[in-house]
LUMVEXVEX-710125 format. One record per residue (C-alpha): x, y, z; residue in one letter; residue number from 1. Coordinates in steps of 0.001 Angstrom, whole numbers, plus 500000, padded with zeros to 6 digits. Example, Ala and Ser with C-alpha at 12.3 -4.5 7.8 and 13.67 -1.06 7.14 Angstrom:
<sites>
+--------+--------+--------+------+-----+
|      u |      v |      w | rest |  nr |
+--------+--------+--------+------+-----+
| 512300 | 495500 | 507800 |    A |   1 |
| 513670 | 498940 | 507140 |    S |   2 |
+--------+--------+--------+------+-----+
</sites>
This chain:
<sites>
+--------+--------+--------+------+-----+
|      u |      v |      w | rest |  nr |
+--------+--------+--------+------+-----+
| 839386 | 357184 | 046506 |    M |   1 |
| 838600 | 355558 | 043172 |    K |   2 |
| 838137 | 351789 | 043137 |    V |   3 |
| 836527 | 349114 | 040956 |    A |   4 |
| 835555 | 345593 | 042013 |    C |   5 |
| 833067 | 342852 | 041226 |    L |   6 |
| 829577 | 343223 | 042670 |    Q |   7 |
| 829534 | 339674 | 044070 |    E |   8 |
| 832843 | 340193 | 045893 |    N |   9 |
| 831774 | 343529 | 047369 |    L |  10 |
| 828375 | 342159 | 048413 |    A |  11 |
| 830000 | 339161 | 050097 |    R |  12 |
| 832487 | 341368 | 051937 |    G |  13 |
| 829771 | 343729 | 053176 |    L |  14 |
| 827682 | 340783 | 054337 |    N |  15 |
| 830640 | 339447 | 056326 |    I |  16 |
| 831493 | 342656 | 058174 |    V |  17 |
| 827859 | 343627 | 058741 |    S |  18 |
| 827712 | 340991 | 061478 |    R |  19 |
| 829772 | 343298 | 063695 |    A |  20 |
| 827791 | 346469 | 063008 |    V |  21 |
| 825984 | 347866 | 066054 |    A |  22 |
| 822223 | 347636 | 065485 |    A |  23 |
| 821566 | 350651 | 067697 |    H |  24 |
| 824176 | 352963 | 069112 |    S |  25 |
| 824508 | 356454 | 070528 |    V |  26 |
| 827577 | 356688 | 068288 |    L |  27 |
| 826317 | 356911 | 064687 |    P |  28 |
| 829665 | 355794 | 063291 |    I |  29 |
| 829198 | 352341 | 064863 |    L |  30 |
| 826301 | 351761 | 062449 |    T |  31 |
| 828724 | 352398 | 059571 |    H |  32 |
| 831204 | 350248 | 057726 |    V |  33 |
| 834671 | 351634 | 057070 |    R |  34 |
| 835817 | 351388 | 053450 |    I |  35 |
| 839490 | 351976 | 052697 |    A |  36 |
| 842098 | 351088 | 050136 |    T |  37 |
| 844863 | 348865 | 051470 |    D |  38 |
| 847742 | 347521 | 049431 |    G |  39 |
| 845868 | 347233 | 046159 |    G |  40 |
| 842744 | 345812 | 047801 |    R |  41 |
| 839611 | 347198 | 049402 |    L |  42 |
| 839463 | 346799 | 053166 |    K |  43 |
| 836038 | 346655 | 054853 |    L |  44 |
| 835758 | 347015 | 058645 |    S |  45 |
| 832947 | 347113 | 061209 |    A |  46 |
| 832824 | 347058 | 064998 |    T |  47 |
| 830418 | 347375 | 067908 |    N |  48 |
| 833340 | 348080 | 070285 |    L |  49 |
| 833226 | 344487 | 071589 |    E |  50 |
| 833770 | 342601 | 068347 |    V |  51 |
| 835346 | 343800 | 065118 |    A |  52 |
| 835266 | 342071 | 061744 |    V |  53 |
| 837511 | 342978 | 058822 |    Q |  54 |
| 837772 | 341520 | 055362 |    T |  55 |
| 839706 | 342367 | 052196 |    W |  56 |
| 838179 | 342419 | 048713 |    V |  57 |
| 840142 | 342164 | 045478 |    N |  58 |
| 839874 | 345444 | 043574 |    A |  59 |
| 841469 | 347753 | 041045 |    Q |  60 |
| 842665 | 350798 | 042966 |    V |  61 |
| 843205 | 353968 | 040960 |    E |  62 |
| 843266 | 356408 | 043886 |    A |  63 |
| 843736 | 355818 | 047606 |    E |  64 |
| 841246 | 356924 | 050243 |    G |  65 |
| 838925 | 355978 | 053101 |    A |  66 |
| 835437 | 356819 | 054319 |    V |  67 |
| 832627 | 355281 | 056348 |    T |  68 |
| 829132 | 354620 | 055002 |    A |  69 |
| 825847 | 353457 | 056581 |    P |  70 |
| 826298 | 349697 | 056665 |    A |  71 |
| 822704 | 348624 | 056108 |    R |  72 |
| 822017 | 351052 | 053248 |    L |  73 |
| 825263 | 350269 | 051449 |    L |  74 |
| 824941 | 346511 | 051897 |    S |  75 |
| 821326 | 346374 | 050712 |    E |  76 |
| 822054 | 348616 | 047728 |    F |  77 |
| 825068 | 346584 | 046596 |    V |  78 |
| 823183 | 343303 | 047068 |    S |  79 |
| 820449 | 344634 | 044769 |    S |  80 |
| 822857 | 345368 | 041910 |    L |  81 |
| 823433 | 343093 | 038914 |    P |  82 |
| 826566 | 340883 | 038958 |    P |  83 |
| 828769 | 343348 | 037143 |    E |  84 |
| 831629 | 345734 | 037840 |    R |  85 |
| 831052 | 348252 | 040638 |    V |  86 |
| 832869 | 351591 | 040651 |    D |  87 |
| 833389 | 353463 | 043917 |    L |  88 |
| 834367 | 357099 | 043885 |    H |  89 |
| 834767 | 359255 | 046982 |    L |  90 |
| 834259 | 362984 | 047054 |    D |  91 |
| 836550 | 363697 | 050002 |    A |  92 |
| 835275 | 367250 | 050483 |    A |  93 |
| 831676 | 366176 | 051112 |    T |  94 |
| 832448 | 362599 | 052239 |    R |  95 |
| 830025 | 361337 | 049628 |    T |  96 |
| 830596 | 357839 | 048232 |    L |  97 |
| 829341 | 357350 | 044700 |    Q |  98 |
| 828510 | 353751 | 043871 |    V |  99 |
| 827881 | 352906 | 040211 |    Q | 100 |
| 827099 | 349586 | 038556 |    C | 101 |
| 825976 | 349736 | 034947 |    G | 102 |
| 822901 | 351973 | 034826 |    R | 103 |
| 822537 | 352016 | 038624 |    Y | 104 |
| 824097 | 354875 | 040545 |    I | 105 |
| 823837 | 356084 | 044145 |    A | 106 |
| 825437 | 358803 | 046236 |    N | 107 |
| 825755 | 357818 | 049892 |    I | 108 |
| 826694 | 360315 | 052595 |    K | 109 |
| 829445 | 359055 | 054882 |    G | 110 |
| 831470 | 360120 | 057897 |    L | 111 |
| 835155 | 360827 | 058382 |    D | 112 |
| 837119 | 357563 | 058437 |    A | 113 |
| 839468 | 359096 | 061005 |    Q | 114 |
| 836622 | 359005 | 063553 |    D | 115 |
| 836115 | 355260 | 063147 |    F | 116 |
| 837265 | 353294 | 066232 |    P | 117 |
| 840758 | 351898 | 065972 |    L | 118 |
| 840804 | 348129 | 065500 |    I | 119 |
| 843947 | 346774 | 067175 |    P | 120 |
| 846589 | 344847 | 065312 |    T | 121 |
| 847559 | 341758 | 067276 |    I | 122 |
| 850981 | 340220 | 066949 |    D | 123 |
| 851959 | 336897 | 068428 |    G | 124 |
| 852248 | 333190 | 067795 |    A | 125 |
| 849384 | 331998 | 065594 |    A | 126 |
| 847777 | 328692 | 066538 |    I | 127 |
| 846254 | 326761 | 063605 |    P | 128 |
| 842799 | 325289 | 064199 |    V | 129 |
| 840613 | 323637 | 061569 |    T | 130 |
| 837228 | 325194 | 060899 |    A | 131 |
| 835279 | 322000 | 061788 |    P | 132 |
| 837128 | 321739 | 065119 |    T | 133 |
| 836457 | 325333 | 066082 |    L | 134 |
| 832808 | 325112 | 065012 |    R | 135 |
| 832334 | 321930 | 067046 |    A | 136 |
| 833844 | 323518 | 070157 |    L | 137 |
| 831760 | 326684 | 069901 |    I | 138 |
| 828515 | 324861 | 069099 |    D | 139 |
| 829011 | 322571 | 072094 |    A | 140 |
| 829529 | 325206 | 074787 |    V | 141 |
| 828759 | 328811 | 073809 |    A | 142 |
| 825017 | 328497 | 074448 |    F | 143 |
| 825695 | 327651 | 078106 |    A | 144 |
| 827316 | 331010 | 078864 |    A | 145 |
| 825350 | 333474 | 080981 |    A | 146 |
| 823404 | 336242 | 079264 |    T | 147 |
| 823234 | 338291 | 082461 |    D | 148 |
| 826358 | 340435 | 082448 |    E | 149 |
| 826287 | 341204 | 086168 |    R | 150 |
| 828963 | 338498 | 086395 |    R | 151 |
| 831003 | 339265 | 083274 |    P | 152 |
| 833233 | 336191 | 083459 |    V | 153 |
| 830185 | 333925 | 083119 |    L | 154 |
| 829258 | 335711 | 079881 |    A | 155 |
| 832488 | 334336 | 078451 |    G | 156 |
| 833867 | 330977 | 077396 |    V | 157 |
| 836898 | 329756 | 079316 |    H | 158 |
| 839409 | 328745 | 076653 |    T | 159 |
| 842508 | 326705 | 077426 |    T | 160 |
| 845182 | 325471 | 075054 |    L | 161 |
| 847679 | 323030 | 076513 |    A | 162 |
| 849145 | 319582 | 075922 |    D | 163 |
| 847810 | 319324 | 072384 |    G | 164 |
| 844180 | 320026 | 073335 |    R | 165 |
| 841945 | 323041 | 072954 |    L | 166 |
| 839293 | 323116 | 075679 |    T | 167 |
| 836307 | 325439 | 075903 |    M | 168 |
| 833953 | 325648 | 078885 |    A | 169 |
| 830957 | 327784 | 079821 |    A | 170 |
| 828671 | 328020 | 082846 |    A | 171 |
| 825755 | 330189 | 083902 |    D | 172 |
| 825060 | 328978 | 087432 |    G | 173 |
| 822529 | 326335 | 086337 |    Y | 174 |
| 824639 | 324281 | 083955 |    R | 175 |
| 828190 | 323612 | 082814 |    V | 176 |
| 829369 | 322716 | 079322 |    A | 177 |
| 832869 | 321594 | 078405 |    E | 178 |
| 834406 | 320214 | 075250 |    R | 179 |
| 838020 | 319391 | 074470 |    A | 180 |
| 839484 | 318487 | 071073 |    M | 181 |
| 843027 | 317771 | 069870 |    P | 182 |
| 844867 | 320531 | 067998 |    V | 183 |
| 848435 | 321229 | 066960 |    D | 184 |
| 849522 | 323651 | 069672 |    T | 185 |
| 853011 | 324301 | 068257 |    N | 186 |
| 854152 | 324247 | 071869 |    G | 187 |
| 851934 | 327227 | 072722 |    S | 188 |
| 849757 | 327547 | 075810 |    T | 189 |
| 846732 | 329826 | 076162 |    V | 190 |
| 844316 | 330612 | 078962 |    R | 191 |
| 841677 | 333240 | 078222 |    A | 192 |
| 837993 | 334116 | 078662 |    I | 193 |
| 836483 | 334936 | 075270 |    I | 194 |
| 833039 | 336599 | 075124 |    P | 195 |
| 830443 | 334037 | 074088 |    A | 196 |
| 828857 | 336554 | 071730 |    R | 197 |
| 832152 | 336892 | 069864 |    A | 198 |
| 832439 | 333127 | 069469 |    L | 199 |
| 828850 | 332849 | 068216 |    K | 200 |
| 829624 | 335470 | 065574 |    E | 201 |
| 832773 | 333547 | 064687 |    L | 202 |
| 830760 | 330343 | 064245 |    A | 203 |
| 828481 | 332152 | 061793 |    R | 204 |
| 831482 | 333423 | 059848 |    L | 205 |
| 832942 | 329917 | 059718 |    L | 206 |
| 829716 | 328420 | 058394 |    A | 207 |
| 830648 | 329192 | 054791 |    D | 208 |
| 834328 | 328264 | 054780 |    G | 209 |
| 836611 | 325324 | 055429 |    E | 210 |
| 839949 | 327158 | 055323 |    E | 211 |
| 842134 | 326747 | 058428 |    P | 212 |
| 841839 | 329398 | 061134 |    I | 213 |
| 844777 | 331112 | 062775 |    Q | 214 |
| 844068 | 332040 | 066402 |    M | 215 |
| 846284 | 334585 | 068139 |    T | 216 |
| 845937 | 335701 | 071754 |    V | 217 |
| 847925 | 338674 | 073000 |    A | 218 |
| 847422 | 341093 | 075882 |    A | 219 |
| 843659 | 341527 | 076261 |    N | 220 |
| 842672 | 340698 | 072666 |    Q | 221 |
| 842131 | 337635 | 070511 |    V | 222 |
| 842022 | 337481 | 066727 |    V | 223 |
| 840763 | 334683 | 064487 |    F | 224 |
| 841952 | 334847 | 060867 |    R | 225 |
| 840525 | 332803 | 058018 |    Q | 226 |
| 841641 | 333640 | 054510 |    G | 227 |
| 840976 | 337341 | 053864 |    A | 228 |
| 838752 | 337762 | 056910 |    T | 229 |
| 839526 | 338324 | 060571 |    E | 230 |
| 837483 | 338716 | 063737 |    L | 231 |
| 838964 | 340631 | 066666 |    V | 232 |
| 837521 | 340556 | 070162 |    S | 233 |
| 838503 | 341854 | 073539 |    R | 234 |
| 839029 | 339281 | 076274 |    L | 235 |
| 837078 | 339290 | 079536 |    I | 236 |
| 839204 | 340070 | 082551 |    E | 237 |
| 838737 | 338096 | 085748 |    G | 238 |
| 838978 | 334575 | 087125 |    V | 239 |
| 836664 | 331921 | 085731 |    F | 240 |
| 835059 | 329801 | 088495 |    P | 241 |
| 836498 | 326363 | 089137 |    N | 242 |
| 833714 | 324341 | 087541 |    Y | 243 |
| 835354 | 320921 | 087526 |    R | 244 |
| 834146 | 319860 | 091020 |    P | 245 |
| 830594 | 320290 | 089657 |    L | 246 |
| 831130 | 317557 | 087053 |    I | 247 |
| 830406 | 314098 | 088521 |    P | 248 |
| 833126 | 311560 | 087823 |    T | 249 |
| 830695 | 308625 | 088033 |    A | 250 |
| 826943 | 307939 | 088045 |    S | 251 |
| 824856 | 305175 | 089613 |    D | 252 |
| 822661 | 304959 | 086518 |    L | 253 |
| 823559 | 305576 | 082868 |    E | 254 |
| 820837 | 305842 | 080225 |    I | 255 |
| 821882 | 305677 | 076586 |    R | 256 |
| 819835 | 306530 | 073487 |    C | 257 |
| 820074 | 308381 | 070155 |    P | 258 |
| 820208 | 312107 | 070900 |    A | 259 |
| 817964 | 312926 | 067915 |    A | 260 |
| 815145 | 310674 | 069196 |    E | 261 |
| 815307 | 312092 | 072698 |    L | 262 |
| 815437 | 315609 | 071257 |    L | 263 |
| 812232 | 315011 | 069300 |    R | 264 |
| 810429 | 313800 | 072429 |    A | 265 |
| 811701 | 316751 | 074490 |    V | 266 |
| 810591 | 319241 | 071842 |    R | 267 |
| 807093 | 317776 | 071918 |    V | 268 |
| 807014 | 317928 | 075719 |    A | 269 |
| 808284 | 321495 | 075592 |    A | 270 |
| 805046 | 322524 | 073857 |    L | 271 |
| 803284 | 321760 | 077145 |    F | 272 |
| 806130 | 322751 | 079470 |    A | 273 |
| 806161 | 326318 | 078135 |    R | 274 |
| 802808 | 326910 | 079900 |    D | 275 |
| 804595 | 326237 | 083188 |    D | 276 |
| 806632 | 329101 | 084630 |    A | 277 |
| 809525 | 326719 | 085337 |    A | 278 |
| 809431 | 325130 | 081834 |    N | 279 |
| 809887 | 321662 | 083353 |    V | 280 |
| 810251 | 318407 | 081415 |    V | 281 |
| 810261 | 315183 | 083451 |    R | 282 |
| 812263 | 312052 | 082586 |    L | 283 |
| 811226 | 308665 | 084028 |    D | 284 |
| 813021 | 305375 | 083420 |    L | 285 |
| 810344 | 302685 | 083024 |    L | 286 |
| 810059 | 299070 | 081941 |    E | 287 |
| 807605 | 298166 | 079181 |    R | 288 |
| 806444 | 294745 | 078038 |    T | 289 |
| 807611 | 293917 | 074535 |    T | 290 |
| 805391 | 292196 | 071924 |    P | 291 |
| 807466 | 289056 | 072474 |    E | 292 |
| 806510 | 289000 | 076138 |    G | 293 |
| 809813 | 290262 | 077452 |    G | 294 |
| 810630 | 293650 | 078895 |    S | 295 |
| 812629 | 296638 | 077743 |    A | 296 |
| 813579 | 299981 | 079215 |    H | 297 |
| 812145 | 303236 | 077931 |    V | 298 |
| 812727 | 306793 | 079006 |    L | 299 |
| 809349 | 308494 | 079362 |    Q | 300 |
| 809536 | 312183 | 078532 |    V | 301 |
| 806584 | 314136 | 079896 |    S | 302 |
| 805327 | 317599 | 080748 |    A | 303 |
| 802157 | 318846 | 082421 |    A | 304 |
| 800586 | 322247 | 082775 |    A | 305 |
| 797155 | 323756 | 083275 |    H | 306 |
| 796139 | 323333 | 079647 |    R | 307 |
| 797131 | 319701 | 079335 |    G | 308 |
| 799904 | 317129 | 079453 |    D | 309 |
| 801789 | 314701 | 077260 |    N | 310 |
| 804138 | 311734 | 077506 |    A | 311 |
| 806410 | 310039 | 074949 |    S | 312 |
| 808577 | 306924 | 075187 |    D | 313 |
| 812138 | 306642 | 073889 |    V | 314 |
| 813876 | 303254 | 073727 |    D | 315 |
| 817044 | 303221 | 075822 |    V | 316 |
| 819740 | 300908 | 077105 |    T | 317 |
| 820631 | 301040 | 080777 |    V | 318 |
| 823731 | 300449 | 082856 |    T | 319 |
| 823520 | 300412 | 086649 |    G | 320 |
| 820539 | 301376 | 088786 |    A | 321 |
| 819379 | 303925 | 091347 |    C | 322 |
| 816455 | 303843 | 093828 |    P | 323 |
| 814487 | 306627 | 092135 |    E | 324 |
| 815221 | 306611 | 088387 |    P | 325 |
| 813581 | 309891 | 087453 |    Y | 326 |
| 814530 | 313538 | 087208 |    T | 327 |
| 813385 | 316806 | 085632 |    A | 328 |
| 815155 | 319585 | 083752 |    F | 329 |
| 814467 | 322918 | 082136 |    N | 330 |
| 813167 | 322131 | 078639 |    A | 331 |
| 815305 | 324790 | 076924 |    R | 332 |
| 818488 | 323446 | 078510 |    Y | 333 |
| 817658 | 319911 | 077378 |    L | 334 |
| 816925 | 321033 | 073814 |    I | 335 |
| 820221 | 322917 | 073586 |    Q | 336 |
| 822279 | 320009 | 074923 |    V | 337 |
| 820606 | 317412 | 072719 |    L | 338 |
| 820746 | 319692 | 069682 |    G | 339 |
| 824500 | 320074 | 070143 |    A | 340 |
| 824862 | 316267 | 070180 |    A | 341 |
| 823532 | 315931 | 066624 |    G | 342 |
| 823161 | 312318 | 065472 |    D | 343 |
| 825353 | 310872 | 068225 |    A | 344 |
| 824381 | 308545 | 071048 |    Q | 345 |
| 823801 | 310528 | 074242 |    I | 346 |
| 824482 | 309123 | 077711 |    V | 347 |
| 822605 | 310556 | 080689 |    L | 348 |
| 824184 | 309820 | 084052 |    G | 349 |
| 821979 | 310015 | 087169 |    L | 350 |
| 822430 | 309389 | 090879 |    T | 351 |
| 819297 | 310815 | 092525 |    T | 352 |
| 816431 | 313022 | 091287 |    P | 353 |
| 817984 | 315983 | 093105 |    T | 354 |
| 821519 | 315428 | 091793 |    A | 355 |
| 822828 | 317027 | 088615 |    V | 356 |
| 822338 | 315282 | 085290 |    G | 357 |
| 825548 | 314456 | 083449 |    R | 358 |
| 825273 | 314318 | 079641 |    F | 359 |
| 828098 | 312857 | 077574 |    T | 360 |
| 828505 | 311354 | 074117 |    L | 361 |
| 829006 | 307611 | 073866 |    A | 362 |
| 831880 | 308002 | 071395 |    D | 363 |
| 833392 | 311318 | 072483 |    D | 364 |
| 834984 | 311518 | 075911 |    A | 365 |
| 835878 | 315161 | 075331 |    G | 366 |
| 832345 | 316508 | 075727 |    L | 367 |
| 830314 | 316812 | 078916 |    V | 368 |
| 827283 | 318856 | 079956 |    H | 369 |
| 825976 | 319144 | 083490 |    V | 370 |
| 822482 | 320483 | 084203 |    I | 371 |
| 820939 | 321280 | 087567 |    M | 372 |
| 817668 | 319371 | 088118 |    P | 373 |
| 814281 | 321021 | 088589 |    M | 374 |
| 811882 | 320372 | 091445 |    H | 375 |
| 808642 | 318791 | 090303 |    I | 376 |
| 805437 | 320370 | 091594 |    H | 377 |
| 801953 | 318913 | 091149 |    P | 378 |
| 799797 | 320752 | 088620 |    V | 379 |
| 796630 | 322300 | 090035 |    A | 380 |
| 793390 | 321499 | 088153 |    P | 381 |
| 792344 | 324130 | 085638 |    E | 382 |
| 789641 | 326539 | 086807 |    D | 383 |
| 786698 | 325954 | 084421 |    P | 384 |
| 785614 | 329550 | 084872 |    S | 385 |
+--------+--------+--------+------+-----+
</sites>
């Protein structure tokens, strides 16, 4: 193999595929990136056996060939080079990749490219999805997937394409997140469980580009293509639980406020809640007297633990009523839900303190989060000794 390309293009390509490199593996080749010529371009590939990322770099190819090289060493070396032409030359007998850029030169020992895991080629109808749409869907639900893989289906995101809408949902036994957005389905229908980790990696890849994405689902694999880059992931086999009965269709009390303001108050309360094993933040709907002598509703966000307590008020508007307008949630769950809402108006629906909390956006009927409430226990006084 003898190839020349620009340092900035090679560095960008290595940075892209490095996201799929296994950090630690009993198989040394999984910590490598595969480098191969392909149709007049340089093809870079990496995989951890769950997710694979491939990208193509424009290059001048004088001789064909392929090898693998330690991903971290190669990526850091190339990133350190000046923005000039980089020449790659492979000594096939010793599997040594020589990398030269101006006065910088390195010889990197590689492994046989034939031993690199096969990344499947997926054929099928491609469904176009805009990058902002896909990012919004992933950001709204992927964090709610389970991290405990004893129930593999809950470590995935249930993805449905039908009737002009792409819907993603995740659940971990304590919460449910669902978001639906319109897409051009081209008459296609899809039902699959995509690993949440794969979608999080995809969201990171999409952060730097606005080109449309082509999504293809076939057999037990899914591929997302954007420009010269593609991410391939296996699908999770199994039946996703029927989560829809867990989503309340109505609430006795709806509390509306800017998500960013409530998020700030919850983050402050979380500083105290983290001293509590349950990480509980309490929400109380209260009436306060205004300077004009009237009254207004506020949502008091509070937390208490052995080392202290705090309370903050957030102005809200209220629809409906319930006998006991308070509840409590895990602080981390609240922060994730409110963070996903961005600058939108959030609506919290409540029925009783022991019923689930239903979070929606005031101007987006396609998003809903449901969180199980926490039981509130009195805090014992701190032992002065």
